C-alpha positions as CSV (number, residue, x, y, z in Angstrom):
1,M,144.2,143.8,78.7
2,S,147.6,144.8,80.5
3,M,149.0,148.2,80.4
4,C,152.3,149.7,81.6
5,V,153.6,153.0,80.8
6,L,156.8,154.0,79.9
7,G,158.2,157.6,79.6
8,N,161.2,159.9,80.0
9,D,161.5,160.6,84.1
10,D,163.2,163.8,84.0
11,D,163.4,165.4,87.4
12,D,164.7,168.8,85.3
13,D,161.4,169.3,83.3
14,D,158.8,171.2,85.4
15,D,156.1,170.5,83.0
16,D,153.4,167.7,84.2
17,D,152.4,167.1,80.4
18,D,152.5,163.1,79.1
19,D,154.0,163.9,75.6
20,D,156.9,161.7,75.8
21,V,154.8,158.8,77.1
22,I,154.8,155.4,75.3
23,L,152.0,152.9,76.7
24,L,152.5,149.1,76.4
25,L,148.8,148.2,75.7
26,Q,149.1,144.5,75.5
27,A,151.1,141.5,75.5
28,V,149.7,138.8,73.1
29,I,150.5,135.5,71.5
30,V,150.8,135.3,67.4
31,D,152.1,132.6,65.7
32,N,153.4,130.7,69.0
33,Q,155.9,134.0,69.5
34,P,154.9,137.1,71.9
35,C,153.8,140.3,70.3
36,L,153.6,143.6,72.1
37,L,151.5,146.5,71.3
38,F,152.6,150.0,72.1
39,N,150.5,153.2,71.6
40,F,152.4,156.4,71.3
41,E,151.9,159.9,70.0
42,V,154.3,162.5,68.0
43,Q,154.2,166.2,67.2
44,S,155.6,167.6,63.7
45,V,155.5,171.3,62.5
46,G,154.4,171.5,59.0
47,A,157.4,173.7,57.8
48,F,159.9,173.7,55.7
49,Y,163.3,175.8,56.2
50,N,166.0,176.5,53.9
51,A,170.1,176.8,55.0
52,E,169.5,180.4,56.5
53,G,166.6,179.3,58.7
54,E,163.7,180.9,56.8
55,C,160.6,179.4,56.3
56,V,160.2,178.4,52.9
57,A,157.1,176.5,52.7
58,G,154.4,175.8,55.2
59,D,153.3,177.1,58.4
60,P,155.6,177.0,61.8
61,D,152.7,177.8,63.7
62,N,151.2,174.5,62.7
63,I,151.7,171.9,64.8
64,E,150.4,168.4,64.1
65,K,149.6,165.3,66.4
66,T,150.0,161.8,65.0
67,Y,148.8,159.0,67.1
68,Y,150.4,155.3,66.3
69,T,149.8,151.7,67.2
70,W,152.8,149.5,66.8
71,G,153.0,145.8,67.1
72,M,156.8,144.4,67.6
73,Q,157.7,140.8,67.7
74,M,160.9,139.0,67.6
75,D,161.9,137.6,63.9
76,T,163.0,134.0,63.9
77,V,166.6,133.3,62.6
78,E,167.0,130.6,59.6
79,W,170.5,128.8,59.6
80,E,172.0,125.9,57.9
81,D,174.2,123.5,59.5
82,E,177.0,121.2,58.3
83,E,174.9,118.8,56.3
84,G,172.6,121.3,54.8
85,A,169.8,121.0,57.2
86,C,167.7,124.3,58.0
87,D,166.3,125.3,61.5
88,S,164.4,128.4,62.9
89,H,165.1,129.7,66.4
90,L,164.8,132.6,68.1
91,P,168.1,134.4,68.4
92,A,169.8,133.8,72.0
């Protein structure tokens, strides 16, 4: 397994936390195409606000962390030539 850390290298941020990190877990071949697997996390506040900025539902102090693993792969492009023959290729 190979790993690579992608993140925001913001020198203005004095925090040493890793809240803005995307971790490239692995590059694998699926159906003869490369597929990249990423891990990342997001935080969300479980509250809803009206136009005046008042909390109308939920708890503004309830911060939830969700973890994701995504696989990304390029899609093939199908095209038809002048004779009507179809072909599939990766975009150039």
